C-alpha positions in Angstrom: 176.7 -12.8 105.6 173.2 -13.6 106.7 170.4 -11.0 106.8 166.8 -11.4 108.1 164.6 -10.5 105.1 161.1 -11.5 106.4 159.1 -13.0 109.2 156.3 -15.5 108.4 152.9 -14.5 109.6 149.7 -16.5 109.6 148.4 -18.9 107.0 146.3 -17.4 104.2 143.7 -19.6 102.6 143.8 -23.4 102.3 146.6 -23.9 99.7 149.7 -23.3 101.9 150.2 -19.6 101.4 151.5 -17.5 104.3 151.6 -13.7 104.9 155.0 -12.3 105.5 156.3 -9.2 107.3 158.9 -8.0 104.8 162.2 -6.8 106.4 164.1 -5.9 103.3 164.0 -2.9 100.9 164.5 -5.4 98.0 161.7 -8.0 98.3 161.7 -8.7 94.6 165.4 -9.7 94.8 165.3 -11.6 98.1 161.8 -13.1 98.1 161.3 -14.1 94.5 160.3 -17.6 93.3 163.2 -20.0 93.5 164.9 -18.2 96.4 166.3 -20.6 99.0 166.2 -19.1 102.5 167.6 -20.3 105.8 165.4 -20.0 108.8 165.4 -19.2 112.5 164.9 -21.6 114.1 167.3 -23.4 111.7 165.5 -26.8 112.0 162.5 -25.4 110.1 164.5 -24.8 106.9 165.8 -24.2 104.5 162.7 -23.1 102.7 162.4 -22.6 98.9 159.9 -20.0 97.6 157.5 -21.6 95.1 155.5 -18.5 94.3 154.6 -15.1 95.7 151.9 -12.5 95.1 150.6 -9.3 96.7 147.1 -9.4 98.1 145.5 -6.4 99.8 148.9 -4.8 100.3 150.4 -7.8 101.9 153.0 -10.2 100.4 151.9 -13.8 100.3 154.4 -16.6 99.7 154.0 -20.3 99.0 156.9 -22.6 99.8 157.8 -25.9 98.2 156.7 -28.8 100.4 154.0 -26.8 102.2 150.8 -28.1 100.6 148.0 -26.8 102.9 146.9 -24.5 105.6 148.0 -26.8 108.5 151.6 -27.0 107.2 151.6 -23.2 106.5 150.4 -22.4 110.0 153.3 -24.5 111.5 155.7 -21.9 109.9 154.2 -18.9 111.8 156.8 -16.5 113.3 159.8 -18.2 111.6 162.4 -15.7 110.4 163.6 -16.0 106.8 167.3 -15.4 106.3 169.1 -14.7 103.0 172.8 -15.1 102.4 174.2 -11.8 101.2 177.7 -10.9 100.0 179.0 -8.4 102.6 180.5 -6.3 99.8 177.1 -6.0 98.1 175.5 -2.5 98.3 171.9 -1.5 97.8 171.1 -0.1 94.3 170.2 3.4 95.7 173.2 5.3 97.0 171.1 6.7 99.8 170.1 3.3 101.1 172.1 1.1 103.5 171.9 -2.4 104.9 171.7 -2.7 108.6 175.1 -4.4 108.8 176.7 -1.3 107.2 175.3 1.0 109.9 175.9 -1.1 113.0 179.0 0.1 114.9 179.2 3.5 113.1 180.3 6.3 115.3 177.6 9.0 115.7 178.9 12.6 115.8 177.6 16.1 115.5 178.5 18.3 112.5 181.3 19.9 114.7 182.7 16.4 115.4 181.4 16.0 119.0 181.0 12.3 119.7 177.5 11.2 120.6 178.0 7.4 120.7 177.9 4.2 118.6 175.0 2.6 116.7 174.3 -0.7 118.3 171.0 -1.5 116.6 168.5 -0.4 113.9 164.9 -0.5 114.9 162.5 -0.7 111.9 159.2 0.9 112.8 156.2 1.4 110.5 156.7 5.2 110.2 160.5 5.4 110.2 163.7 3.6 111.2 165.6 4.5 114.4 169.3 4.3 115.3 169.7 2.9 118.8 172.9 4.7 119.9 175.0 3.7 122.9 176.5 6.7 124.6 180.0 6.7 126.2 178.4 6.5 129.6 176.5 3.4 128.7 173.1 5.1 128.3 171.1 4.8 125.0 169.5 7.4 122.8 167.2 6.8 119.9 167.8 8.9 116.8 165.3 8.9 113.9 167.0 7.9 110.7 165.5 10.8 108.7 167.3 13.2 106.3 166.6 16.2 108.5 168.5 14.7 111.4 171.0 12.3 109.9 172.8 14.6 107.5 175.5 12.2 106.4 176.7 8.6 106.4 180.4 8.0 105.7 181.1 4.3 105.5 184.8 4.9 104.8 185.2 7.0 107.9 182.7 4.7 109.8 180.6 7.6 111.0 177.1 9.0 110.9 176.8 12.8 111.1 173.7 14.2 112.8 172.1 17.6 113.4 169.6 16.8 116.2 166.8 19.1 117.2 167.0 20.6 120.8 166.2 17.9 123.4 166.9 14.8 121.3 170.4 14.3 122.7 170.4 16.5 125.8 167.0 16.5 127.6 167.9 19.8 129.4 167.7 21.5 126.0 164.2 20.3 125.4 161.5 22.9 124.7 158.1 21.7 126.0 155.3 23.4 124.1 151.6 22.8 125.0 148.8 23.6 122.6 146.6 24.2 125.7 148.9 27.0 126.9 148.7 28.7 123.5 144.9 28.5 123.4 144.6 30.0 126.8 146.8 32.9 125.8 144.8 33.5 122.7 141.5 33.6 124.7 143.0 36.0 127.2 143.9 38.3 124.3 147.5 37.4 124.5 147.8 39.0 128.0 149.4 37.2 130.8 147.1 35.3 133.1 146.4 36.6 136.6 144.4 39.4 138.5 144.0 42.7 136.6 
């Protein structure tokens, strides 16, 4: 099975290094020296990692056969793809590969069906499940412990406990800090003529 593990960014320096946007929880395993990675588009690879280092919080890689900045810049926006055994599991039991989560049924704790995970969106602050509901609409569910209370790969389901309004907008509670401040200034009394 092939998994996207990084996207090549801009060239760094003049010796052929590139920045990469890491898309794996195991960069030391997938993006280490000697790793041979397929690419998308396929005609740009495969690429073999010659060396890697972290600079100012960013991973920099150098590939064999990429001697200078011009060659490195030609790789910009290419996806790096690793071949992964589908039976392989992450080291931490609370971590999952995207392919393990795609197509899981999403249900509430009482068994009520919400939908099916069609995509995982990796944002800087958290990951989101993109869930297709039975009516064809989509809902985004933050993949955080407070909401996703269980993942059962054998039963092929994710159990969630959503806050009000996440699944059903009619349950949403809209709170405004401005309303609270106005109430406090009025001594907690309702607004209007006295």
